[in-house]
Structures are given as C-alpha cells and as structure tokens.
C-alpha positions in Angstrom: -13.8 46.5 -58.2 -11.4 44.4 -60.3 -9.9 41.0 -59.5 -6.6 41.2 -57.6 -4.1 38.4 -57.9 -1.4 37.9 -55.2 1.5 35.4 -55.2 2.5 34.7 -51.6 5.1 32.6 -49.9 4.2 30.0 -47.2 4.1 32.7 -44.5 1.8 35.0 -46.6 4.6 37.3 -47.6 3.6 38.9 -50.9 6.0 38.1 -53.7 4.1 39.6 -56.6 0.7 41.2 -57.3 -1.3 42.3 -60.2 -4.9 43.2 -61.1 -7.1 42.2 -63.9 -7.6 44.6 -66.9 -10.7 46.8 -67.5 -12.3 44.1 -69.6 -11.8 41.5 -66.8 -9.9 39.2 -69.3 -8.4 37.0 -66.6 -11.7 36.5 -64.8 -13.3 35.6 -68.2 -10.7 32.9 -68.7 -11.4 31.6 -65.3 -15.2 31.5 -65.9 -14.8 29.7 -69.2 -12.2 27.2 -68.0 -13.1 23.5 -67.9 -14.9 22.4 -64.7 -11.9 20.2 -63.6 -9.4 23.1 -64.1 -8.1 25.1 -61.1 -9.0 28.3 -62.9 -12.6 27.3 -62.9 -12.4 27.5 -59.1 -11.4 31.1 -58.9 -14.1 33.1 -57.0 -14.5 36.7 -58.0 -16.3 37.6 -54.7 -13.9 36.1 -52.2 -10.5 34.6 -51.6 -9.3 31.7 -53.7 -6.1 30.0 -52.5 -4.0 27.4 -54.3 -1.1 25.6 -52.7 2.2 24.8 -54.5 1.1 21.2 -55.2 -2.1 22.3 -56.9 -0.2 24.9 -59.0 2.1 22.2 -60.5 
C-alpha cells in the first residue's frame, strides 16, 4: 500500500489528496531528509500530522 497524503483544514475537511508514485519517491525523500527536518518525521506505517505553524 502506498503513502497517501492529505491536506486538511482545522476541522479535518479534506482540501487536497494525492498518493506517492510506484517508486515511493516522496517516502524516499522523507527517509533521507535531515533528522531535524519535518519530512524526516513522516511515518509510513501510521498517521503523521503537521500543524500550520510547523509547515511554515
């Protein structure tokens, strides 16, 4: 099962959604991101949530 990415508003209304490609390119970027990067915190086996302050 591939990685699904959802952009939601404060009330969890889905604004946008996409899935990773067959090569898991986005997950590869996350796994190789620096340790202090938000991308490094993406979990491919569970939910990972970032708030608007973190995303800035």
